[in-house]
C-alpha positions as CSV (number, residue, x, y, z in Angstrom):
1,M,-20.0,-59.1,-105.9
2,D,-22.5,-58.8,-102.8
3,I,-21.4,-61.6,-100.1
4,K,-23.1,-62.3,-97.0
5,T,-20.2,-62.0,-94.5
6,N,-17.1,-60.2,-94.9
7,G,-14.2,-60.8,-92.3
8,N,-15.1,-62.8,-89.1
9,I,-11.7,-64.4,-89.1
10,S,-12.3,-66.5,-92.1
11,F,-15.0,-68.9,-93.5
12,W,-13.3,-72.2,-91.8
13,Y,-14.6,-71.0,-88.5
14,A,-18.0,-70.4,-89.5
15,D,-17.8,-73.8,-90.7
16,I,-17.1,-75.4,-87.4
17,G,-19.5,-73.3,-85.2
18,G,-18.1,-70.3,-85.0
19,I,-14.9,-68.2,-83.6
20,P,-13.8,-70.0,-80.4
21,E,-13.9,-69.0,-76.7
22,K,-10.7,-68.2,-75.6
23,R,-8.9,-69.4,-73.2
24,P,-7.8,-67.8,-70.0
25,P,-4.9,-65.4,-70.3
26,L,-1.5,-65.6,-68.5
27,P,-2.1,-66.1,-64.9
28,G,0.7,-63.7,-63.8
29,D,4.5,-64.2,-64.0
30,R,5.8,-67.5,-63.9
31,E,8.7,-69.6,-65.5
32,A,9.0,-72.5,-67.4
33,D,11.3,-74.8,-69.5
34,V,9.9,-73.4,-73.1
35,C,8.2,-70.3,-74.2
36,I,6.5,-70.3,-77.0
37,I,5.3,-66.8,-78.8
38,G,2.6,-67.4,-81.2
39,A,-0.5,-70.3,-81.3
40,G,-0.2,-71.2,-84.8
41,Y,0.7,-74.2,-86.2
42,T,4.3,-73.3,-86.0
43,G,4.2,-72.6,-82.3
44,L,2.0,-75.7,-81.8
45,W,4.0,-78.1,-83.7
46,T,7.1,-77.1,-81.7
47,A,5.5,-77.6,-78.4
48,Y,3.6,-81.0,-79.9
49,Y,7.4,-82.8,-80.7
50,L,8.9,-81.5,-77.5
51,K,6.2,-82.6,-75.5
52,K,6.6,-86.4,-77.4
53,A,10.1,-86.3,-77.0
54,D,10.3,-85.1,-73.7
55,P,7.0,-85.0,-71.9
56,S,8.7,-83.5,-68.7
57,L,9.1,-80.1,-70.4
58,D,7.4,-77.2,-69.1
59,V,6.4,-76.0,-72.6
60,V,3.9,-72.6,-72.2
61,I,2.6,-70.4,-75.4
62,V,1.5,-67.3,-75.1
63,E,-1.0,-65.7,-77.6
64,R,-2.4,-62.5,-78.6
65,E,-5.4,-63.5,-80.2
66,F,-6.7,-67.4,-79.9
67,A,-4.5,-70.4,-81.3
68,G,-5.3,-70.3,-84.9
69,F,-6.3,-66.8,-85.3
70,G,-3.7,-66.0,-88.0
71,A,-2.7,-67.8,-91.3
72,S,-3.4,-71.2,-89.9
73,G,-7.0,-70.8,-89.2
74,R,-7.6,-69.1,-92.9
75,N,-4.7,-70.2,-95.4
76,G,-6.0,-72.1,-98.6
77,G,-5.8,-75.4,-96.9
78,W,-2.9,-76.6,-99.1
79,L,-1.1,-79.2,-97.3
80,S,1.1,-79.6,-100.3
81,G,4.5,-80.0,-98.7
82,G,6.1,-78.0,-101.9
83,F,9.1,-76.1,-102.5
84,S,8.2,-72.6,-104.4
85,W,11.3,-70.7,-102.6
86,S,14.5,-70.6,-104.8
87,R,16.6,-73.6,-104.7
88,E,19.6,-71.7,-106.1
89,K,19.5,-69.2,-103.3
90,Y,19.9,-72.3,-100.7
91,E,22.7,-74.0,-103.4
92,K,24.7,-70.6,-102.5
93,T,25.5,-71.6,-99.0
94,S,24.7,-75.4,-98.8
95,G,25.0,-77.4,-102.0
96,R,22.9,-79.0,-104.4
97,G,22.7,-82.1,-102.4
98,A,21.4,-80.3,-99.4
99,V,18.6,-78.6,-101.6
100,V,17.5,-81.7,-102.5
101,D,17.6,-83.3,-98.8
102,M,15.3,-80.9,-97.6
103,Q,13.0,-80.7,-101.0
104,N,12.3,-84.4,-99.7
105,A,11.7,-83.2,-96.1
106,M,9.3,-80.7,-97.2
107,A,7.5,-83.2,-99.5
108,G,7.5,-86.1,-96.5
109,T,5.6,-83.2,-94.4
110,V,2.5,-84.4,-95.8
111,D,2.9,-88.0,-94.7
112,E,3.8,-86.5,-91.4
113,V,1.0,-84.6,-90.6
114,E,-1.7,-87.2,-92.1
115,R,0.1,-89.7,-89.6
116,V,-0.3,-87.2,-86.6
117,T,-3.9,-86.6,-87.5
118,K,-4.6,-90.5,-87.5
119,V,-2.9,-91.0,-84.3
120,E,-4.0,-88.3,-82.4
121,G,-8.0,-88.6,-83.5
122,I,-7.6,-84.8,-85.5
123,D,-10.5,-84.5,-87.9
124,A,-8.7,-81.6,-90.2
125,D,-10.7,-83.3,-93.4
126,L,-7.6,-84.0,-95.0
127,I,-7.8,-86.3,-98.0
128,R,-4.7,-86.9,-100.4
129,V,-4.8,-85.1,-103.4
130,D,-3.0,-83.8,-106.7
131,N,-2.0,-80.1,-106.9
132,L,-3.3,-79.1,-110.2
133,I,-1.2,-75.8,-111.9
134,A,-3.2,-75.2,-115.0
135,A,-2.4,-73.0,-118.2
136,T,-5.0,-71.0,-119.8
137,N,-2.7,-69.3,-122.6
138,T,0.6,-69.5,-124.8
139,A,2.7,-67.9,-122.3
140,Q,1.4,-69.9,-119.2
141,M,1.8,-72.9,-120.7
142,K,5.6,-72.2,-121.9
143,R,5.8,-71.7,-117.9
144,I,4.1,-74.9,-117.2
145,R,6.6,-76.8,-119.1
146,Q,9.7,-74.8,-118.0
147,E,8.3,-75.8,-114.9
148,Y,8.0,-79.5,-115.2
149,Q,11.3,-80.1,-116.6
150,Y,13.0,-77.6,-114.1
151,A,11.4,-80.0,-111.2
152,L,12.7,-83.1,-112.8
153,D,16.1,-81.2,-113.2
154,W,15.9,-80.8,-109.4
155,Q,15.1,-84.7,-109.1
156,V,11.7,-84.6,-108.0
157,P,10.7,-88.2,-108.6
158,R,8.3,-88.7,-112.3
159,E,6.1,-90.2,-109.9
160,R,5.1,-87.3,-108.3
161,I,4.9,-85.0,-111.0
162,Q,3.2,-85.2,-114.4
163,L,2.6,-82.8,-117.5
164,L,-0.9,-83.0,-118.7
165,S,-2.2,-81.6,-122.4
166,A,-5.2,-80.1,-122.4
167,E,-7.6,-82.8,-122.4
168,Q,-5.9,-84.3,-120.0
169,A,-6.3,-81.2,-117.9
170,A,-10.0,-80.9,-118.9
171,A,-10.7,-84.0,-117.9
172,R,-9.8,-83.1,-114.1
173,I,-11.8,-80.1,-114.1
174,R,-13.1,-78.4,-117.1
175,L,-11.5,-74.6,-116.7
176,A,-12.1,-72.3,-119.4
177,N,-9.3,-72.1,-122.4
178,I,-7.2,-74.7,-120.3
179,Q,-4.0,-75.3,-122.6
180,G,-2.2,-77.6,-120.1
181,A,-1.5,-78.3,-116.7
182,V,1.3,-79.9,-114.0
183,S,0.2,-81.9,-111.7
184,Y,2.0,-82.7,-108.8
185,R,1.0,-85.9,-106.6
186,G,0.9,-86.8,-102.8
187,M,-0.3,-83.9,-101.6
188,A,-3.8,-83.2,-99.4
189,R,-6.6,-80.8,-98.8
190,V,-7.8,-80.2,-95.4
191,Q,-10.2,-77.4,-93.5
192,P,-7.2,-75.3,-91.7
193,A,-9.0,-74.0,-89.0
194,K,-10.1,-78.1,-88.2
195,L,-6.4,-79.0,-88.0
196,V,-5.0,-75.9,-85.6
197,R,-7.9,-76.3,-82.9
198,G,-7.5,-80.1,-83.3
199,L,-3.7,-79.8,-82.6
200,A,-4.2,-77.3,-79.8
201,R,-6.3,-79.2,-78.3
202,V,-3.6,-82.4,-78.6
203,V,-1.0,-80.1,-77.3
204,E,-3.1,-79.2,-74.2
205,A,-3.8,-82.9,-73.8
206,L,0.0,-83.4,-74.0
207,G,0.5,-81.4,-70.6
208,A,1.6,-77.9,-72.8
209,W,-0.2,-74.5,-71.4
210,I,-1.9,-72.4,-74.1
211,Y,-2.6,-68.6,-72.8
212,E,-4.8,-66.7,-75.0
213,G,-5.5,-63.1,-74.6
214,T,-1.8,-62.4,-73.8
215,T,0.1,-59.5,-76.4
216,V,4.1,-59.8,-76.1
217,T,5.1,-56.3,-75.3
218,R,9.2,-57.2,-75.7
219,F,11.6,-60.2,-75.3
220,E,15.2,-60.9,-74.3
221,K,17.6,-63.9,-73.3
222,G,15.3,-65.7,-71.0
223,R,12.4,-63.4,-70.8
224,V,9.0,-62.6,-72.4
225,E,7.5,-59.9,-71.1
226,T,3.6,-59.8,-71.7
227,D,0.4,-57.5,-70.9
228,R,-0.5,-60.3,-68.2
229,G,2.8,-60.8,-66.9
230,T,6.4,-62.4,-67.4
231,V,7.6,-65.6,-68.2
232,R,11.0,-66.7,-67.5
233,A,12.2,-69.1,-69.5
234,P,15.8,-70.8,-71.3
235,V,14.3,-71.3,-74.6
236,I,12.4,-68.9,-76.2
237,I,10.6,-69.4,-80.1
238,R,9.2,-66.7,-82.5
239,A,6.4,-68.4,-83.9
240,T,4.4,-65.3,-85.2
241,E,5.2,-65.8,-88.6
242,G,3.4,-62.8,-90.6
243,F,2.5,-61.1,-87.3
244,S,6.5,-60.9,-86.5
245,A,6.4,-57.2,-87.8
246,G,4.2,-56.2,-84.8
247,L,7.2,-57.0,-82.4
248,P,9.3,-54.1,-80.8
249,G,12.5,-55.2,-83.4
250,F,11.1,-57.3,-85.4
251,E,9.7,-54.5,-88.0
252,R,11.5,-54.6,-90.9
253,T,12.6,-58.7,-90.1
254,W,9.6,-60.3,-92.6
255,L,7.1,-58.7,-94.8
256,A,3.3,-59.0,-94.0
257,L,2.1,-59.8,-97.7
258,N,-1.8,-59.9,-97.8
259,S,-3.5,-62.9,-99.2
260,A,-7.5,-62.9,-99.3
261,Q,-10.1,-65.8,-100.2
262,I,-13.8,-66.1,-101.3
263,V,-16.0,-69.2,-100.4
264,T,-19.0,-70.1,-102.9
265,E,-22.6,-71.7,-101.7
266,P,-22.7,-75.0,-101.9
267,V,-22.8,-76.3,-105.3
268,P,-25.2,-78.5,-106.7
269,E,-24.3,-81.8,-107.9
270,A,-25.8,-80.9,-111.6
271,L,-23.4,-77.9,-111.4
272,W,-20.7,-80.3,-110.3
273,R,-21.2,-82.7,-113.3
274,E,-20.5,-80.1,-115.6
275,I,-17.6,-78.6,-113.7
276,G,-15.7,-82.2,-113.1
277,W,-13.3,-81.7,-110.2
278,E,-14.3,-85.3,-109.1
279,G,-10.4,-85.8,-107.5
280,H,-11.0,-82.6,-105.4
281,E,-7.7,-81.6,-106.6
282,L,-6.0,-78.4,-105.2
283,L,-6.1,-75.8,-108.3
284,G,-4.3,-72.5,-108.8
285,D,-2.8,-71.3,-112.3
286,A,0.4,-70.2,-113.5
287,A,-0.9,-66.6,-113.6
288,H,2.0,-64.3,-112.3
289,A,-0.7,-62.9,-109.8
290,Y,-1.7,-66.4,-109.1
291,C,-4.2,-67.9,-107.3
292,Y,-5.3,-70.8,-105.3
293,A,-8.3,-72.9,-104.9
294,Q,-10.2,-75.9,-103.6
295,R,-13.2,-78.2,-103.5
296,T,-14.2,-78.0,-99.6
297,R,-15.9,-81.1,-98.0
298,E,-19.5,-80.0,-98.2
299,G,-19.1,-79.2,-101.7
300,R,-18.1,-75.3,-101.7
301,I,-15.2,-74.0,-104.0
302,T,-12.4,-71.4,-102.1
303,M,-10.7,-69.4,-104.4
304,G,-7.7,-67.4,-103.2
305,G,-5.2,-64.5,-104.3
306,R,-3.3,-61.8,-103.5
307,G,-5.7,-58.8,-103.8
308,V,-4.2,-56.0,-102.1
309,P,-0.8,-57.2,-101.2
310,Y,0.4,-55.1,-98.7
311,R,-0.1,-52.4,-96.0
312,Y,2.1,-49.6,-95.3
313,G,4.0,-50.3,-92.7
314,S,3.8,-54.1,-92.4
315,K,-0.2,-53.6,-91.0
316,T,-2.3,-56.3,-90.5
317,D,-6.2,-56.8,-91.3
318,V,-9.3,-56.3,-88.4
319,N,-10.2,-59.5,-88.0
320,G,-10.0,-61.1,-91.7
321,Q,-12.1,-58.5,-92.9
322,T,-10.7,-57.5,-96.7
323,Q,-11.7,-54.5,-99.4
324,Q,-14.7,-54.6,-102.1
325,A,-11.9,-54.7,-104.9
326,T,-10.4,-57.7,-104.3
327,I,-13.9,-59.6,-103.5
328,D,-14.9,-58.5,-107.0
329,Q,-11.0,-59.3,-108.3
330,L,-11.5,-62.8,-106.7
331,Y,-14.6,-63.2,-108.1
332,G,-13.8,-62.5,-111.7
333,I,-10.8,-65.0,-111.5
334,L,-13.2,-67.9,-110.3
335,T,-15.7,-66.6,-112.9
336,R,-12.7,-66.5,-115.5
337,L,-11.3,-70.1,-114.6
338,L,-14.8,-71.6,-114.1
339,P,-17.7,-69.3,-116.2
340,Q,-20.0,-72.3,-115.3
341,T,-19.9,-70.6,-112.0
342,K,-21.6,-67.5,-112.6
343,S,-24.9,-68.6,-110.9
344,L,-23.4,-68.7,-107.7
345,R,-23.6,-66.6,-104.7
346,I,-20.5,-65.9,-102.7
347,D,-21.0,-66.5,-99.1
348,H,-18.1,-65.4,-96.8
349,A,-14.8,-63.3,-97.7
350,W,-11.6,-63.1,-95.8
351,C,-8.1,-62.0,-95.6
352,G,-4.6,-62.9,-94.1
353,V,-1.1,-62.1,-93.9
354,L,1.8,-64.1,-94.5
355,G,5.7,-63.7,-94.0
356,V,7.8,-62.9,-96.4
357,P,11.9,-62.6,-95.4
358,R,14.5,-59.8,-97.8
359,D,15.0,-63.2,-100.5
360,W,11.6,-64.8,-100.3
361,C,13.0,-68.1,-98.7
362,T,11.8,-69.7,-95.5
363,T,13.7,-70.0,-92.3
364,A,13.8,-71.4,-89.1
365,G,16.9,-71.5,-86.8
366,F,18.0,-71.5,-83.0
367,D,20.7,-69.1,-81.4
368,R,22.1,-71.5,-78.9
369,S,24.0,-68.8,-76.9
370,T,20.5,-66.2,-76.3
371,G,18.1,-69.4,-75.8
372,I,15.9,-67.7,-78.9
373,G,14.7,-69.9,-82.0
374,W,12.8,-68.9,-84.7
375,A,10.8,-70.4,-88.2
376,G,8.5,-68.6,-90.8
377,G,8.7,-66.9,-93.3
378,Y,6.9,-69.6,-95.5
379,V,5.8,-67.3,-98.3
380,G,2.9,-68.7,-98.2
381,L,3.6,-72.8,-97.8
382,G,3.2,-73.1,-94.2
383,V,0.2,-75.4,-93.9
384,S,3.5,-78.0,-94.8
385,S,6.6,-76.1,-93.6
386,S,5.1,-75.5,-90.2
387,N,5.1,-79.1,-89.2
388,L,8.7,-79.3,-90.4
389,A,9.9,-76.6,-88.7
390,G,8.4,-77.6,-85.3
391,R,10.6,-81.1,-85.4
392,T,13.4,-79.0,-86.4
393,L,13.0,-76.7,-83.5
394,A,12.3,-79.4,-81.3
395,D,15.9,-81.6,-82.6
396,L,17.7,-77.8,-82.1
397,I,16.3,-77.0,-78.5
398,L,17.0,-80.6,-77.6
399,N,20.4,-80.2,-78.8
400,R,19.9,-83.0,-81.2
401,E,22.0,-83.4,-84.3
402,T,19.5,-85.0,-86.7
403,E,19.1,-84.9,-90.7
404,L,16.6,-82.0,-89.8
405,T,19.3,-79.7,-88.7
406,G,21.5,-79.9,-91.0
407,L,19.1,-78.5,-93.9
408,P,20.2,-75.6,-95.8
409,W,17.3,-73.7,-94.3
410,V,18.3,-74.3,-90.5
411,N,19.7,-70.7,-89.5
412,R,19.7,-69.1,-91.9
413,T,19.5,-65.4,-91.5
414,V,18.8,-62.6,-94.5
415,R,19.2,-58.7,-94.5
416,E,16.3,-56.8,-93.5
417,W,13.6,-55.3,-95.7
418,E,13.9,-51.8,-96.8
419,P,12.8,-49.0,-94.5
420,E,8.8,-47.1,-95.3
421,P,7.9,-45.8,-97.8
422,F,10.3,-47.9,-100.1
423,R,9.1,-51.5,-99.5
424,W,5.6,-50.3,-99.5
425,L,6.7,-48.9,-102.9
426,G,8.3,-52.3,-104.0
427,V,6.1,-54.6,-103.2
428,H,3.2,-52.4,-105.3
429,S,5.2,-52.2,-108.1
430,M,5.5,-55.4,-108.5
431,Y,2.3,-56.7,-108.0
432,Q,1.0,-54.2,-110.4
433,L,4.0,-55.4,-113.1
434,Y,2.3,-58.9,-112.3
435,R,-0.9,-57.7,-113.1
436,M,0.3,-55.8,-116.0
437,A,2.4,-58.4,-117.5
438,D,-0.9,-61.3,-117.3
439,R,-2.9,-58.8,-118.9
440,R,-0.6,-58.7,-122.2
441,E,-0.3,-62.6,-122.0
442,F,-4.0,-62.9,-121.5
443,A,-4.4,-60.5,-124.5
444,G,-2.1,-62.9,-126.5
445,L,1.4,-62.4,-126.2
446,P,3.2,-65.8,-126.7
447,H,5.9,-65.2,-124.1
448,T,6.2,-64.2,-120.7
449,S,6.0,-60.7,-120.6
450,K,9.4,-59.2,-119.5
451,L,7.4,-56.8,-116.9
452,A,7.3,-60.5,-114.7
453,A,11.4,-59.8,-114.8
454,I,11.3,-56.8,-114.1
455,A,9.0,-57.2,-111.0
456,D,11.0,-60.2,-109.9
457,S,13.8,-57.9,-109.5
458,I,12.4,-55.2,-107.8
459,T,11.9,-57.0,-104.8
460,G,14.6,-60.3,-105.4
461,H,11.6,-62.2,-105.5
């Protein structure tokens, strides 16, 4: 599959006129009240809520590239408020009620992000939509039913989730071989780069400083060293998510998992009438190597998935450029689910990384003894989770005991990932087994392949 553009950060920047000019770098040594490493969603939301709570705080954000260079400007635009981490793992250390509280807090991020965009005048193409997770074979449909019941068992309100028959699902989006779907209500679609750029603008207007083109070389209690000077601050926040492995001492903290996307040319109206998708739902499937898609503001289709899942040593891509094999794989998923799209041109492909803790469960925390905090390891749910992280970190920094600071992800730590080559072997083995499991299920296996369970056991997914 030939494409017009591969990389160049992401399509989302092409959609808003190209890669932005960088803000000035750190001008030299300086002091601050708070120094945040990383100007993505996590760092910007943290700065936003800190400045709203205490406008007198001197907040500095240092960023190696530009605000929104990483996953914040490359993701699938799912403002989901979802909870796909293991509830049972959180329950072991906090209890069932606390996990339900965290689940509800995550769901509430959609309303909060929508509120802020309206109040602050951020145009992020945000519209409220459902999230449709579709099943296209018998094994997937069994998982869909199990997922639906599991959600109800964990007190997801019935008004937020609906099990759809094949006919009901096809009335939403006419996918090939659709057998049914689970629909999550109360979510939203966004244009990621517009959201992060708008948030950066608001944070600057509140008086926070964003220094771009500034590489952090190391940090410790009260001190962040960069190639442009040193920031001395009693509070330091690591908001580097999938890029954390690039910091000295954090090589094995979170694994940098790759994800890639393609986007079609604008879809003609006649073709939209064939496809449906009038509700602009977020679209995923119940495959083990799952996909994620959206219908964009101007009527394109984005399709994302894992592709080549992991680069040796948690290395990251070069400005979003992805492999041709990944592009072909994503095109295959698109045309398998929506064969009506085979005539469409693919305009852009790109990739990025997301952070994965060893137990695949997100975390946010603050060590008062060192003044160092962190948030991330969102495992693909960062658009919404980063907002809750920003609010939680602000409360922790300001020493406020709130409902957020008592949630089970706060100050949760897990063991590091194995050294190489073991984590490379583990992750690639996991995804190879997932692909094999999917092939068996598409070939007619009526239940979930045992290979998927073996894949989960390899890395603790």
